N, C-alpha and C positions, 0 to 999 in steps of 0.2 A: 504493500500500500504506500503510495507516495505521500510526502509531507504535505499537510494542508497549507503550510506557509510557503507559497510557491515562489516568491521573489526574494532577492537579497534585501530589498527595502523592508519587506515585512519581517524577514528573519532578524534584521537588525533591530527591530523594535522590542524583541524579547529581552527582558532584563537579565544580563549576565549569561545568556544562553543556559548552560548547565553549570556555570561556575558561581559558587556562593562566595560570600565575603570571607568566610573561614577558609575556603579553598584558596582564594587569592592571597590571603595573608600567609597561608602555609607555603605556597609556592615562592613568595618573596623571601620568607625566612629561610627556606631551603636553599635558595640561590645565594643568599648572604653567607649561610653556614658553610656551604660547599666551597665558595670562594675563599672565605676566611680560613678554613681548614687547609686548603691547598697553599695559601700564602704561608701558613705556619710550617708547611712541609718544604715547599720550594717556591720562592718568591714570585718568579715569573709565571709559574704554572697557575698560581692563584690570580695573578693579574690577567692571565689569558682567560680564565673563567669569568672574572668580573667584567672584562671587556666584552665577552660574548653576551653576558646577561644584559649589560648596558646597551649594547648594539641592538639586541632584539627588542627591548622595551622602548627605547627611544625611537626606533624606526616605526614601531607600531603606533606610538603616540603621534609621530609626525604625520602619518597617513590618516590617523583619526582626527587630526586638526581640520581636515577637509570636510565640508558640510555633506559631501556625498557619502561619507563613510558610515553614517548612521550612529547608533548608540555603541559605546565601547564596552568591553568586558568588565571594566571597573566603574560602570555607572550603577553603583550599588544603592544609593539613596540620595536624598537632598543634601545630606551632610558629607557623604563620601561619594563624590561624583567627578570623575576625571574629565568628563566632557565639558563641564562648566569652566574648569580651570584651563583645560587644554584648548579652549576656543575663546579665551578671554583676550583682552588687549595685551596682557603680559606674555602671551604664548607665541608671539612672533616679533621679529625685528626686520623692518623694511620689507614686510610681506613674506619673509622666510620663517617657517615654523622653527622655533628654537630647538625643538626636539630633533630636527635634522642636523643642527649644529652639534648636538650631543652625539648623534649617530656617527658623524665624522670623527669626533674625539675618541669615542669608544672603538671605532675601527682602527684608529691610529694606535691605541693602547694594545688592542688585540694583535695587530701586526708586529709591533716592536717587541712585545712579550714573546711571541712565537719565535721571532728571529733571535732574540737574546738567549732563548733556550737552545736553539740549534747552532748559533754561531756567536757564542759569548764574547770572543775576542774582538769582533767587529762592532759589538753593541755594548761596550762597557759603560756607556753613559745613558743607557735606556732608563734606568731608575731615576736619574736626575731629571730627565724630561717628564717622567711620570709624576714626580713630586710637584713639579711646576704646574702641569696640567691638572693634577688632582687638587692642588691648592686653589687655582682659579675656579675650578668647577665647584668646590665647596663654598667659596665666597658667593658665587652666583646662586648656588642652592639656597643660601641664607636669604638672598633677596627674593627668590621665588617663594620660599616658605612664608616670608612675611606677606607677600602679595596674596597668597592662598588664605592666610589667616584673616587678612583684611576683607576678603570676599566672603568669609564664613563657610568655605567649602574646602574639603581636603581631597587631594588626588593621590590615591594609594600607589599607583605606578610611578608618579613623580617622586614620592617618598622613597620608593625602592631605588630610584636613581641617586638620591642623596646618599643612601647607604653604599651604593656602588662607588660613588666618588670618594667616599672615605676609605673604602677598601683599596682603590687604586693609589691613593695618597700613602697609605700605610705600606703597601707592597713596595712602592717606590722608595720610601725611607729605608726600609729594611734592605732593599737591593743596593742602595747607595752605601750603607754601612758595610755590606759584604764586599763591595767593589774595591774598598780601600782608597777611593778617591773622594775627598771631601765635597760636600754639596756646593760650596762656593767655588772651589777649584774646578769642579767638573761641569757646572751648569752652563757657563758661557761657551766653553769649547763644544759642549754638546749641542747648543743652539746653532753654532756656526758650522757644525759638522766636521770639526778638525779631528782627523784620525778616528772617526766614528761615523757609522752609517745610520744611526738611530733616527736623526731628524729627517733624513731623506725618506726613510721607510714610513715614518709617521705621517709626513706631509702627503706622500703619494696615496697611501691608503685612505687617509681622511678625506682628501679632495675627491677621490674616485667614488667613495660612498656618498658624499654630499651631493655631487653632481648627478649621480645615478638616481638618488632619492628624489631630488627636485625634478628630474626629467619625468619620472613616473608619476610624481605627485601632480604635475601640471597636465598630465594626460588623463587624470581621473575625470569622470563624467560630471554632469550637473548635480546639484544638491539632491539629497535623498528626497523622493516624492513626499509631498505633504500629506496631511491626514486624509484628503480626498482620494489620493492615489492608494493609500493603505486600505481605505474602505473599499475601493474598487477591487483591489487584489483579493480582499476578503470575501468577494462574491463567490469564491470557490468554497466547497464544503470545508468547514472548520472542525478540527478535532478537539473535543472538550479537554482531553488530557494535555494537549499542547498549549491550551490557553490557561490552564489552571495556575501557572506561574505568574499570570498577569494581575491577580487579585488575591486578597487575603482578608482574614477576619479583623475587624476593628477590635480594640480592647474592650469597648463597651458600646452602649447605644449612643448614636449621634443625636444631639439635641438641637432643634431649631426653634428659635424664640419669636420668629415672625418679623424681626428687624433686618434680616439678611437682604442685601440688594439682589434683585432678580434680573437675569438676562434671559430672554426667550419667553416662550409661552408658559403661563402658570399651569396650563392643563397638559403640558407635554408628558409623554409616557415615561421618559427617563429624567432623573434628577441628578445633577452633578454638583457636589459641594467642594469648593476649593478653599483651603487654608493657605494664606500667603503672607509674606513680609515685603514691604515696599523697598527695602534695601537688599533683598535677596537676589543675586544675579540670575539664578536659574528661574526664579519667579518671573523676572523681567523677560527672559527668553520664551517662557511658555505662555505668558499672558495673551499675546496676540494670536497664538495658535489655538488656544482654548476658545477664544472668542470666534475665531474662524470656524471652529468645529460647531459651535452653537448656531452661527449664521447659516451654515450649510446643512444643518440637521434640524428640521422643524419639530421633531419629536424629542428634542433635548433642551432642558432648561438648566441654567447655572445659578447657583447661589454662592456668594462670597462671604468668607469669614476671616477674621484677622488672627495672625499668630506672629507678632513681632519677636525677633530674637534679641530681646533686651530686657534686663532686669527692671527697667523703668516701669513697665506695665506687665511683665511676664515673670511670675515668681518662681518659675522652673529654670530660669536662665541665670547663670552666674556672670556678673559684670554687665556693663551697658551694651557691649558688642555692637549691634546696629543702633547706635545712640539716637538716630533721627527717626527710626521706624515707628515708634509709638506715636510721636507727633504726627507723622504722615498718616497713620491709621486713624487717629482722631480727626484729622482734616478730611479724610475720605468719608467718615461718618457725618461730618458737618455737611459735606457735599450731598450726601444721601438725603439729608433733610430738605434739600432744595431740588431733589430729583435729578442730581447730576453726578452720582457716585462714579459710574464707569467712565464718564468723561474726564474727571479729575484723576481717577486711578490710572487710566491710560497714560496721561501726561507724566505722572509720578514714576511709573515704571520705565518710561523713556528717559527720565532725568534723575536716576537714582542717586547721583552724587550731589544733587541740589535739592535737598528736602528741608532746608532751614526755613524759618518763619517767613522771611522776606520772599524766598523763592516760592513757597506755598501760596502766598498772597498773589504773586504774579501768575502762577499756574491756575489759581482759582478764577482769576479774571478771564484767562484764556478759555477756561471750561464753562464760562457763562454764569458764574456765581454772583450773587449780590455781595459786593465787597464788605459792606457794613455788617450784614447778617453773618457772613462767613467769619469775620474777625471776632465778632461777639461770641460766636459758638466756640472758636478756638480758645478764647480766654476763660470759658466756663470750666470750672474744675470737674464737672460731670462729663466732659467731652470724652474721657477715657473709660467711662463706665461700660459702654458697649464693647469696647475693645477687650477689657478684662473679662467680660462675660463670654466672649468668643474664645479667649485663652482657656477659660475653665472648661468650656465644651471640648476644646481640642485635647486637653489632658485626659478627659474621660474616654476618648477613642484612641489614645496612644500616640498623638502627634508629638514628634520631637524635633522635626525640622520642616523646612518648606521648600517647594510647594508640596502639599499633601492633598490628594484627591480621593473623594468618596463618591461612589456611584450607586444609585438605587434603580432597580428595575431590570437588572441583567442576571442576577442570581437570586431567585425567589423574590420576596417583597422587602428584603432588608438591604441596608447599605453594605457594600464591600469596599475595602480600601484598594485603590488602583496602584499596582506596583509599576510605576512609570508615569508617563505624561500623556499628551494628546494622542500619540500614535496607539498606545495601548488602550486608551479609552475608545478610539475608533474601532479597534478590533473587537472589543467586548460588545460594543453597540451592534456591530455587524453580526456577531454570533447570536445576539438576542433577537435581532430581526429575522434571522434564519430559523429561529425556533430551536437552536441548539440547547440541549439540556446541560448546562455547565455543572461541573462537579462541585461539591461543597467547598467553601473557602477554608483554607488552612490558616493557622496563626501567622501573624506578620513576622518576617524574617529578622527584623532588627532586635527582637526581644528574645 
């Protein structure tokens, strides 16, 4: 029997394929331990293993940077999501995915480590160059780690490369010590290629891999089809077992208090509830796609609820984190009172770095709000009451990050938590329209 998910676009929407977060962490740890063990035994053998791991991971991330690649294997949740980090403004330099720069570096390490094992006399300064490359990579890793923290999203594969950079640096230091040539005395001659072929091998291997990667990257097709194409592909018979990974049981009953902004028909067959944070990058990416989904499906309605990642209005969060998110949520509720919630929300998701009071006032005017009434509402201490009520509702169903989607009408009469975003929602809707009897929901994987 052939797979019901007939196209790569549809296949790419399945969360992690068959790879769980635990499996992914296990593979990363195994790669680190293998490389570290080999370094302890034979320095360049360990550097060879670390370089191979780094080359594989960074090349994968480089191609996943392209919109045509679909969801990555480390798109685990709203908190651990490589795609958000790997497609952010920090993930490229002058249009070149930084992951491919990593590919070039790790190819250079792999090549010089192999040659140092085979012809040590011609590559006595390989360790010196690895120390330099490892040190620069670690420094850049610190910058990227800070950027990831600022976005509030972690990339597990990126973190794996931070560990690889440390392993390369340590292997280089140990190789330098064993060479008998001091770091200072050997580094400049190594860079100039004096009586040593290491720099030539590293440069050749690195450039070859970088150029080849960019060549194939630019030959990739157009972006992965949107939710309408996924839904069209889903016209083929869908297998309930294949779809079961797209949804899970909420921790408790989802409460709706009647204040939720509504998009779509109130009598629609399916109800989608979204918990989001106006400073969450992934929320900003998914917001227009979710709206497109509602616009193109008359039998779907959307209700919005707040879950700011900030201790200012969320007692489950440590630290302010997204310090402007609570104020933005209150502003959205004030806009709701004037019937302009989604107009202001759309502007705020497009301008996530500008959610201070002055910017909110400007966006409010663009959204067609009455300025005086909007300002009065923002000054009211009760403006956050609705936000805190949404947060309490989120806790009851197990929301820990954003965006979080809950869909009613596809598995019995109760809500299920969607494991993914708009594409996964489209597949579940298609299955329900086909009359597919979906299997009972299982507990959410993050718990």
